[in-house]
PDB file with one MODEL, atoms N, CA, C and O in Angstrom:
MODEL        1
ATOM      1  N   MET A   1     350.727  -7.645  80.691  1.00  0.00           N
ATOM      2  CA  MET A   1     350.201  -8.258  81.915  1.00  0.00           C
ATOM      3  C   MET A   1     351.351  -8.578  82.883  1.00  0.00           C
ATOM      4  O   MET A   1     351.274  -8.291  84.077  1.00  0.00           O
ATOM      5  N   MET A   2     352.401  -9.168  82.344  1.00  0.00           N
ATOM      6  CA  MET A   2     353.528  -9.545  83.192  1.00  0.00           C
ATOM      7  C   MET A   2     354.177  -8.300  83.808  1.00  0.00           C
ATOM      8  O   MET A   2     354.551  -8.303  84.980  1.00  0.00           O
ATOM      9  N   GLN A   3     354.306  -7.241  83.008  1.00  0.00           N
ATOM     10  CA  GLN A   3     354.934  -6.017  83.521  1.00  0.00           C
ATOM     11  C   GLN A   3     354.071  -5.375  84.602  1.00  0.00           C
ATOM     12  O   GLN A   3     354.599  -4.817  85.565  1.00  0.00           O
ATOM     13  N   ASP A   4     352.744  -5.449  84.453  1.00  0.00           N
ATOM     14  CA  ASP A   4     351.860  -4.891  85.477  1.00  0.00           C
ATOM     15  C   ASP A   4     352.068  -5.629  86.801  1.00  0.00           C
ATOM     16  O   ASP A   4     352.108  -5.005  87.862  1.00  0.00           O
ATOM     17  N   MET A   5     352.200  -6.945  86.739  1.00  0.00           N
ATOM     18  CA  MET A   5     352.422  -7.738  87.948  1.00  0.00           C
ATOM     19  C   MET A   5     353.744  -7.345  88.609  1.00  0.00           C
ATOM     20  O   MET A   5     353.811  -7.193  89.829  1.00  0.00           O
ATOM     21  N   MET A   6     354.780  -7.183  87.811  1.00  0.00           N
ATOM     22  CA  MET A   6     356.089  -6.790  88.335  1.00  0.00           C
ATOM     23  C   MET A   6     356.022  -5.412  88.980  1.00  0.00           C
ATOM     24  O   MET A   6     356.580  -5.196  90.055  1.00  0.00           O
ATOM     25  N   GLY A   7     355.333  -4.477  88.319  1.00  0.00           N
ATOM     26  CA  GLY A   7     355.207  -3.119  88.852  1.00  0.00           C
ATOM     27  C   GLY A   7     354.510  -3.138  90.203  1.00  0.00           C
ATOM     28  O   GLY A   7     354.930  -2.447  91.132  1.00  0.00           O
ATOM     29  N   GLY A   8     353.435  -3.933  90.316  1.00  0.00           N
ATOM     30  CA  GLY A   8     352.720  -4.043  91.586  1.00  0.00           C
ATOM     31  C   GLY A   8     353.625  -4.626  92.659  1.00  0.00           C
ATOM     32  O   GLY A   8     353.608  -4.176  93.805  1.00  0.00           O
ATOM     33  N   GLY A   9     354.419  -5.633  92.286  1.00  0.00           N
ATOM     34  CA  GLY A   9     355.337  -6.252  93.242  1.00  0.00           C
ATOM     35  C   GLY A   9     356.376  -5.255  93.726  1.00  0.00           C
ATOM     36  O   GLY A   9     356.710  -5.223  94.910  1.00  0.00           O
ATOM     37  N   MET A  10     356.886  -4.446  92.814  1.00  0.00           N
ATOM     38  CA  MET A  10     357.874  -3.427  93.174  1.00  0.00           C
ATOM     39  C   MET A  10     357.270  -2.419  94.142  1.00  0.00           C
ATOM     40  O   MET A  10     357.900  -2.041  95.130  1.00  0.00           O
ATOM     41  N   MET A  11     356.047  -1.988  93.856  1.00  0.00           N
ATOM     42  CA  MET A  11     355.387  -1.010  94.729  1.00  0.00           C
ATOM     43  C   MET A  11     355.163  -1.591  96.121  1.00  0.00           C
ATOM     44  O   MET A  11     355.404  -0.920  97.124  1.00  0.00           O
ATOM     45  N   TRP A  12     354.699  -2.845  96.181  1.00  0.00           N
ATOM     46  CA  TRP A  12     354.491  -3.489  97.480  1.00  0.00           C
ATOM     47  C   TRP A  12     355.821  -3.619  98.224  1.00  0.00           C
ATOM     48  O   TRP A  12     355.894  -3.400  99.433  1.00  0.00           O
ATOM     49  N   GLY A  13     356.869  -3.979  97.479  1.00  0.00           N
ATOM     50  CA  GLY A  13     358.189  -4.123  98.087  1.00  0.00           C
ATOM     51  C   GLY A  13     358.679  -2.808  98.674  1.00  0.00           C
ATOM     52  O   GLY A  13     359.188  -2.773  99.795  1.00  0.00           O
ATOM     53  N   MET A  14     358.526  -1.725  97.913  1.00  0.00           N
ATOM     54  CA  MET A  14     358.956  -0.409  98.389  1.00  0.00           C
ATOM     55  C   MET A  14     358.143   0.010  99.610  1.00  0.00           C
ATOM     56  O   MET A  14     358.697   0.533 100.577  1.00  0.00           O
ATOM     57  N   GLY A  15     356.829  -0.220  99.566  1.00  0.00           N
ATOM     58  CA  GLY A  15     355.966   0.147 100.695  1.00  0.00           C
ATOM     59  C   GLY A  15     356.386  -0.603 101.953  1.00  0.00           C
ATOM     60  O   GLY A  15     356.471  -0.023 103.036  1.00  0.00           O
ATOM     61  N   PHE A  16     356.648  -1.898 101.797  1.00  0.00           N
ATOM     62  CA  PHE A  16     357.060  -2.726 102.931  1.00  0.00           C
ATOM     63  C   PHE A  16     358.409  -2.260 103.460  1.00  0.00           C
ATOM     64  O   PHE A  16     358.626  -2.192 104.670  1.00  0.00           O
ATOM     65  N   PHE A  17     359.323  -1.937 102.527  1.00  0.00           N
ATOM     66  CA  PHE A  17     360.663  -1.461 102.871  1.00  0.00           C
ATOM     67  C   PHE A  17     360.571  -0.185 103.708  1.00  0.00           C
ATOM     68  O   PHE A  17     361.232  -0.063 104.739  1.00  0.00           O
ATOM     69  N   TRP A  18     359.737   0.775 103.253  1.00  0.00           N
ATOM     70  CA  TRP A  18     359.581   2.036 103.986  1.00  0.00           C
ATOM     71  C   TRP A  18     358.915   1.802 105.331  1.00  0.00           C
ATOM     72  O   TRP A  18     359.247   2.459 106.318  1.00  0.00           O
ATOM     73  N   LEU A  19     357.964   0.852 105.372  1.00  0.00           N
ATOM     74  CA  LEU A  19     357.272   0.550 106.626  1.00  0.00           C
ATOM     75  C   LEU A  19     358.280   0.042 107.659  1.00  0.00           C
ATOM     76  O   LEU A  19     358.245   0.448 108.821  1.00  0.00           O
ATOM     77  N   VAL A  20     359.173  -0.843 107.231  1.00  0.00           N
ATOM     78  CA  VAL A  20     360.202  -1.388 108.133  1.00  0.00           C
ATOM     79  C   VAL A  20     361.125  -0.274 108.624  1.00  0.00           C
ATOM     80  O   VAL A  20     361.465  -0.220 109.806  1.00  0.00           O
ATOM     81  N   ILE A  21     361.531   0.621 107.708  1.00  0.00           N
ATOM     82  CA  ILE A  21     362.419   1.733 108.084  1.00  0.00           C
ATOM     83  C   ILE A  21     361.747   2.619 109.131  1.00  0.00           C
ATOM     84  O   ILE A  21     362.377   3.011 110.113  1.00  0.00           O
ATOM     85  N   ILE A  22     360.459   2.934 108.919  1.00  0.00           N
ATOM     86  CA  ILE A  22     359.728   3.794 109.856  1.00  0.00           C
ATOM     87  C   ILE A  22     359.627   3.120 111.222  1.00  0.00           C
ATOM     88  O   ILE A  22     359.827   3.767 112.250  1.00  0.00           O
ATOM     89  N   ILE A  23     359.316   1.815 111.236  1.00  0.00           N
ATOM     90  CA  ILE A  23     359.201   1.086 112.506  1.00  0.00           C
ATOM     91  C   ILE A  23     360.538   1.094 113.250  1.00  0.00           C
ATOM     92  O   ILE A  23     360.576   1.310 114.461  1.00  0.00           O
ATOM     93  N   VAL A  24     361.625   0.860 112.527  1.00  0.00           N
ATOM     94  CA  VAL A  24     362.960   0.856 113.149  1.00  0.00           C
ATOM     95  C   VAL A  24     363.283   2.232 113.730  1.00  0.00           C
ATOM     96  O   VAL A  24     363.812   2.330 114.838  1.00  0.00           O
ATOM     97  N   LEU A  25     362.967   3.299 112.983  1.00  0.00           N
ATOM     98  CA  LEU A  25     363.245   4.656 113.459  1.00  0.00           C
ATOM     99  C   LEU A  25     362.428   4.966 114.707  1.00  0.00           C
ATOM    100  O   LEU A  25     362.940   5.562 115.655  1.00  0.00           O
ATOM    101  N   VAL A  26     361.157   4.561 114.711  1.00  0.00           N
ATOM    102  CA  VAL A  26     360.292   4.804 115.874  1.00  0.00           C
ATOM    103  C   VAL A  26     360.825   4.053 117.093  1.00  0.00           C
ATOM    104  O   VAL A  26     360.903   4.615 118.185  1.00  0.00           O
ATOM    105  N   LEU A  27     361.191   2.784 116.908  1.00  0.00           N
ATOM    106  CA  LEU A  27     361.723   1.995 118.022  1.00  0.00           C
ATOM    107  C   LEU A  27     363.026   2.596 118.540  1.00  0.00           C
ATOM    108  O   LEU A  27     363.259   2.627 119.748  1.00  0.00           O
ATOM    109  N   ALA A  28     363.873   3.072 117.631  1.00  0.00           N
ATOM    110  CA  ALA A  28     365.137   3.688 118.032  1.00  0.00           C
ATOM    111  C   ALA A  28     364.867   4.961 118.825  1.00  0.00           C
ATOM    112  O   ALA A  28     365.543   5.227 119.819  1.00  0.00           O
ATOM    113  N   ALA A  29     363.882   5.750 118.393  1.00  0.00           N
ATOM    114  CA  ALA A  29     363.544   6.996 119.090  1.00  0.00           C
ATOM    115  C   ALA A  29     363.024   6.686 120.487  1.00  0.00           C
ATOM    116  O   ALA A  29     363.381   7.372 121.445  1.00  0.00           O
ATOM    117  N   ILE A  30     362.183   5.661 120.615  1.00  0.00           N
ATOM    118  CA  ILE A  30     361.638   5.276 121.923  1.00  0.00           C
ATOM    119  C   ILE A  30     362.764   4.792 122.842  1.00  0.00           C
ATOM    120  O   ILE A  30     362.815   5.163 124.014  1.00  0.00           O
ATOM    121  N   ALA A  31     363.658   3.968 122.307  1.00  0.00           N
ATOM    122  CA  ALA A  31     364.775   3.454 123.101  1.00  0.00           C
ATOM    123  C   ALA A  31     365.668   4.605 123.557  1.00  0.00           C
ATOM    124  O   ALA A  31     366.124   4.629 124.700  1.00  0.00           O
ATOM    125  N   LEU A  32     365.914   5.555 122.662  1.00  0.00           N
ATOM    126  CA  LEU A  32     366.751   6.704 122.989  1.00  0.00           C
ATOM    127  C   LEU A  32     366.090   7.552 124.072  1.00  0.00           C
ATOM    128  O   LEU A  32     366.759   8.004 125.002  1.00  0.00           O
ATOM    129  N   ALA A  33     364.786   7.770 123.956  1.00  0.00           N
ATOM    130  CA  ALA A  33     364.053   8.566 124.948  1.00  0.00           C
ATOM    131  C   ALA A  33     364.105   7.878 126.312  1.00  0.00           C
ATOM    132  O   ALA A  33     364.340   8.535 127.327  1.00  0.00           O
ATOM    133  N   LYS A  34     363.890   6.567 126.342  1.00  0.00           N
ATOM    134  CA  LYS A  34     363.946   5.821 127.607  1.00  0.00           C
ATOM    135  C   LYS A  34     365.336   5.928 128.218  1.00  0.00           C
ATOM    136  O   LYS A  34     365.472   6.112 129.428  1.00  0.00           O
ATOM    137  N   TYR A  35     366.368   5.814 127.388  1.00  0.00           N
ATOM    138  CA  TYR A  35     367.750   5.897 127.850  1.00  0.00           C
ATOM    139  C   TYR A  35     368.032   7.268 128.469  1.00  0.00           C
ATOM    140  O   TYR A  35     368.626   7.361 129.543  1.00  0.00           O
ATOM    141  N   ILE A  36     367.600   8.330 127.780  1.00  0.00           N
ATOM    142  CA  ILE A  36     367.824   9.696 128.270  1.00  0.00           C
ATOM    143  C   ILE A  36     367.076   9.922 129.580  1.00  0.00           C
ATOM    144  O   ILE A  36     367.635  10.471 130.530  1.00  0.00           O
ATOM    145  N   PHE A  37     365.803   9.497 129.632  1.00  0.00           N
ATOM    146  CA  PHE A  37     365.014   9.713 130.849  1.00  0.00           C
ATOM    147  C   PHE A  37     365.560   8.904 132.020  1.00  0.00           C
ATOM    148  O   PHE A  37     365.528   9.375 133.156  1.00  0.00           O
ATOM    149  N   SER A  38     366.059   7.702 131.768  1.00  0.00           N
ATOM    150  CA  SER A  38     366.584   6.870 132.853  1.00  0.00           C
ATOM    151  C   SER A  38     367.896   7.453 133.388  1.00  0.00           C
ATOM    152  O   SER A  38     368.217   7.275 134.563  1.00  0.00           O
ATOM    153  N   ARG A  39     368.653   8.146 132.536  1.00  0.00           N
ATOM    154  CA  ARG A  39     369.915   8.752 132.989  1.00  0.00           C
ATOM    155  C   ARG A  39     369.672  10.012 133.795  1.00  0.00           C
ATOM    156  O   ARG A  39     370.505  10.393 134.617  1.00  0.00           O
ATOM    157  N   ARG A  40     368.540  10.663 133.570  1.00  0.00           N
ATOM    158  CA  ARG A  40     368.253  11.923 134.266  1.00  0.00           C
ATOM    159  C   ARG A  40     368.088  11.732 135.767  1.00  0.00           C
ATOM    160  O   ARG A  40     368.494  12.590 136.550  1.00  0.00           O
ATOM    161  N   ARG A  41     367.492  10.609 136.173  1.00  0.00           N
ATOM    162  CA  ARG A  41     367.223  10.406 137.596  1.00  0.00           C
ATOM    163  C   ARG A  41     368.494  10.181 138.405  1.00  0.00           C
ATOM    164  O   ARG A  41     368.427   9.995 139.620  1.00  0.00           O
TER     165      ARG A  41
ENDMDL
END
């Protein structure tokens, strides 16, 4: 029972970790795109 709880916690932790990484990458891509487009004008 205890190991099942730990396994679930690990999975949730990994999912949250990947979610944060994806959000950071998306925000970085948007910031980069805005920077490039603003320099073009």
